N, C-alpha and C positions, 0 to 999 in steps of 0.2 A: 504494500500500500504506500509506503514512503517513497518507493521508486516512482510510482505514479505522481506523487506530489512533487518529487524532484524534477520530473520532466515537464511539469506544468500542465498536465492533462487533467483538467477539471478539478484542481485541488481545492477550489472554494467549495465545491459540492461536498467533498469529504470533510472539510472543516465545519460546514453547517450541519452535517450529519453527526459530528462529534459534539455538537452543542444542543442536542435535543433535550428538552426539559419537560417535566410533567405538565399536562396530562397526556402528552404524546409518547411517554415512555413509562416503564415500570421500574421503580427504584429497587424493589425486591429482586427482580430478575437481573438487575445490573445493566440495563439498556439505556440509562440516562447519561448525558454528557455534562460538560461544564463549559462555562464561558472562558476558561483558561485555554481552550483550544485556539482562540484567536491569537494570543501572543505566541503560543507554541508554533502554529503553522506559519505565521508571518516571519518569525525568527528562523524557522527551518528553511523556508523558501529563500529568504535573504542570504543565509549562510551557503546554501547549495549554489545559488546564483553567483556569489563571489568566488566560490571554489571553481566552478565551471569557467568563469571568465578568466581566472588565473591560469587554468589549464590550457585554455584556448590561446592566451597570450604567450605562454611558455612554448607551445608548439610553433607558433609563428616566429618567435625569437630564435629558437633552436634551428629552424629551417633557414633563417637569415644568416645565422652564424656559419652553418655548413656551406651555404652559397659563398659567403665571404672567404672561407678557408679555401674553397676550390679556386677562387680567383688568385689566391696567393700561390697556387701550384704552377702558375704560368712560368715559363722559362725566364730567367733573368738575362740581361744583355750579355753577360759573360758566358753563359751556357749556349746562347743562341747559335753561334758559329759551329758548335759541335753537334747540334741536333741533326743536320742532314747526314753526317757521317755515322752517327749512332743509328739512324733509320736504316742505313745499309747493313749494319751489324745485326740489328734487332728488328728484322722485318715483320715478325709476328707480334710486336709490341708486348713482349713479356717482361721487359725491364731487366733482362739478363742477357749476357752474350751467349753465343752458341756453345754447346757442350759436345765434345767428341768422345767416342768410345775407343779406348786403347787397351787392349788386353783385358777386357772385363771391368776396367775401372773408368770412371768418368773424370776427366780433368777439364776444368773450366779454362777456356782460352783467355789469354790476357790481351785486352785491346787498349791501346793508348789513344786517348782523344785529344791529345795536345795539338796546338796549331802546327807543329812540325810534322806530326803524323798525317795531317790532312793534306800536306803538300805532295806526298808520294802517290 
């Protein structure tokens, strides 16, 4: 029932049902309500609204931060001249240089991306 109130789905109807007073209810059966339902439901709805607003804001801020971090991944001017040579080495964009098999062991080839290596 509180989930229905938290989503805002006719929560005022539930609040009014919790305020039923005699002669519409039976005190012996425990079906009567109280006017304390008004502050309870108002404070509950307000609290849940603030929590959901904070959650929504946190998701937007986290997405913004991830986008900002991805922009920082762009190549700096010092790395830029090496990028075309690295593309030739790492054609599948794995982030590693090619591995060769020699006698059952794998040795990683060493590639130098210095300006002198790009001249040859």
